[in-house]
C-alpha positions in Angstrom: 35.6 -5.0 10.0 36.8 -7.0 13.3 37.6 -4.5 16.2 40.8 -6.3 17.2 43.8 -4.4 19.1 47.3 -5.2 18.9 47.6 -7.1 21.9 44.5 -9.1 21.1 45.8 -10.5 18.0 49.1 -11.5 20.0 47.5 -13.4 22.0 45.4 -15.4 19.4 48.8 -15.6 17.5 51.2 -17.0 21.2 47.9 -19.6 21.1 47.7 -20.4 17.9 51.7 -20.9 17.4 50.9 -23.2 20.7 48.2 -25.1 19.4 48.9 -25.7 15.5 52.4 -25.7 16.0 55.3 -24.0 14.5 55.2 -26.4 11.2 51.7 -26.3 10.3 51.2 -22.2 11.6 52.2 -20.8 8.2 50.0 -23.2 5.9 47.4 -22.8 8.6 47.8 -18.6 8.3 48.2 -18.8 4.5 45.1 -20.7 4.2 42.7 -18.5 6.1 44.6 -15.4 4.4 43.1 -17.2 1.2 39.8 -17.6 2.5 39.8 -14.0 4.0 40.5 -12.7 0.0 37.7 -14.8 -0.9 35.2 -13.7 1.2 36.4 -10.0 1.2 35.7 -10.2 -2.9 32.6 -12.1 -2.3 31.1 -9.1 0.1 32.4 -6.6 -2.4 30.2 -8.7 -5.7 27.5 -8.6 -3.5 28.0 -5.2 -2.9 28.5 -4.0 -6.6 25.2 -6.3 -7.7 23.3 -4.0 -5.1 25.0 -0.9 -6.2 23.7 -1.9 -9.6 20.1 -2.7 -8.8 19.8 0.3 -6.8 20.7 2.1 -9.8 18.6 0.1 -11.9 15.8 1.2 -9.9 16.4 4.6 -9.8 16.5 4.8 -13.4 13.1 2.8 -13.9 11.3 5.7 -11.8 13.6 8.2 -13.9 11.6 6.8 -16.8 8.6 7.0 -15.4 8.4 10.2 -14.6 9.7 11.6 -17.6 7.0 9.4 -19.6 4.4 10.7 -17.5 5.4 14.4 -18.2 6.0 13.8 -21.9 2.3 12.4 -21.6 1.2 15.4 -19.8 2.6 17.8 -22.5 1.0 15.4 -25.4 -2.2 16.3 -23.7 -2.0 20.1 -23.4 -0.6 20.2 -26.7 -3.4 18.1 -28.3 -5.7 20.1 -26.5 -3.7 23.2 -27.5 -4.1 22.0 -31.1 -8.5 21.4 -30.4 -8.7 24.7 -29.4 -7.0 26.4 -32.4 -8.3 24.0 -35.1 -12.0 24.6 -34.2 -12.2 28.5 -35.1 -10.1 27.6 -38.2 -13.2 25.7 -39.3 -15.6 27.4 -38.5 -14.3 30.5 -40.6 -13.4 27.9 -43.3 -17.2 27.2 -43.1 -18.2 30.6 -43.1 -15.9 31.4 -46.4 -17.3 28.4 -48.1 -20.8 29.4 -47.6 -20.3 33.1 -48.9 -21.7 33.1 -52.6 -19.1 33.4 -55.5 -19.4 36.3 -57.8 -19.1 34.8 -60.9 -16.7 36.7 -63.7 -17.8 37.6 -66.6 -15.2 35.6 -69.4 -14.1 38.3 -71.4 -14.0 37.6 -74.9 -11.2 39.2 -76.9 
């Protein structure tokens, strides 16, 4: 995260030892460590939430694409059924228009 070399860290430690003092330095270091850990967890939580939101947006986009594809397929199927149904209806009308021959009833 921060680009700090070993020499820079050693200089910071010596200055902290002089300014804070040897008695309070361990407590201050522990407190800084705890704060750094909390900050890392907070940043990690934010990254996780952002990742989830991006995944949710991707899923919603995919869902919209699938729904539009399904609508297109449904339209094509309905058109195909209508095209196939009209000749069948016409054939049925022609069959109904044919006069029926009456069969004489047979008497035994």
